[in-house]
C-alpha positions, 0 to 999 in steps of 0.5 A, a space after each residue: 743521886 741513888 733511889 732511896 734519897 730521891 725516895 726521902 726528897 719526895 716525900 715533903 715534895 709530894 706538898 708542891 709538886 705532887 703529881 712529879 712524885 704520884 707519877 713517880 710511883 708508876 716505875 714498879 722496879 725492886 729497887 725503886 719498890 724498895 726504896 720507898 717503902 721507908 718514907 711511905 711508912 714514916 709517911 702514914 704512922 705520924 698521919 696516923 697519929 695526927 687522926 688518932 690525936 684528933 679523933 673524939 676519943 683523944 678530946 676526953 682523955 684526961 677527963 680521966 683523972 689517971 692519966 698524965 703525960 705518960 699514958 697520953 703518950 703510951 696512948 699516943 703510939 698505940 692508937 696511932 700505929 693501929 690508925 696506920 695499920 689499918 688506914 696503910 690498908 684497909 683505905 689502902 685496898 680500898 683504893 685499889 679496889 676502886 681503881 680496879 673497878 674502873 679498870 686500873 692494871 696497878 698493883 696492891 702496893 701501888 696503891 698503899 704508895 699513891 694513899 701514904 703519900 697522900 697523908 704527906 700533910 697529915 704527917 705534917 700536921 703532927 710534926 707543926 699544927 699539933 706541937 702548936 696546939 700542945 704550946 698553945 692549950 697544952 692538956 686542954 685538947 683532951 680534956 673536957 672544957 679546956 682553953 679550946 673550947 672557944 674561939 681558937 679551939 675552934 680556927 685548930 680544929 677547923 686547921 686539922 679540917 683542912 689539912 684532912 681536905 688537903 690530904 683528901 685533895 693528894 690522893 686525887 690528883 695522886 689517883 689520876 697522875 699515876 694513872 694518867 686519867 681524867 679527873 671525871 674517872 678517878 674522882 669516880 674512882 673516890 667515889 667507888 672508895 668512898 662507899 667501900 670504906 662505908 661498907 666496911 665499917 657498917 658490916 660490924 653492925 650489920 652481923 
């Protein structure tokens, strides 16, 4: 089996057998790095779309009468792409710095790839959960006081949070597997990641 096919198969496999997928990221031969670039990009872009759709901004877009399905689609593409870019480089950078702070000698690219595969649950939510939500609630997901305002909406948005938690767990598993660390050391690295992300988010208000 060629490397390209192996890494495309690992994209869904990380949901069920994460340790073996993350351990494979230790291979940094050129062919292997190139083979996993496209699956990482696909996972990151889909995750960006899911995060953008779940943001508070998206939940009120249809309050503006100028918004229609076409404008919503355009907004989703641009917001999802921007979110994916920010996550890949900013959060990926934080993962790298957090790991370096605990003694990792790994590369920035490997840290980004760990993050990319950890985002697989959010990518899955973009392909499965959000289409289901749209089928049930339609455009009410993007306007105030729609049919998603009751228990059904609470369950749906609770599910989006569950997918985010799943991604966080995968990131922890990924850091542990790729570095061969203990759970405590891996948690400490993610603690540093949280600090770096929080500091970056607070930076504009300090300038």
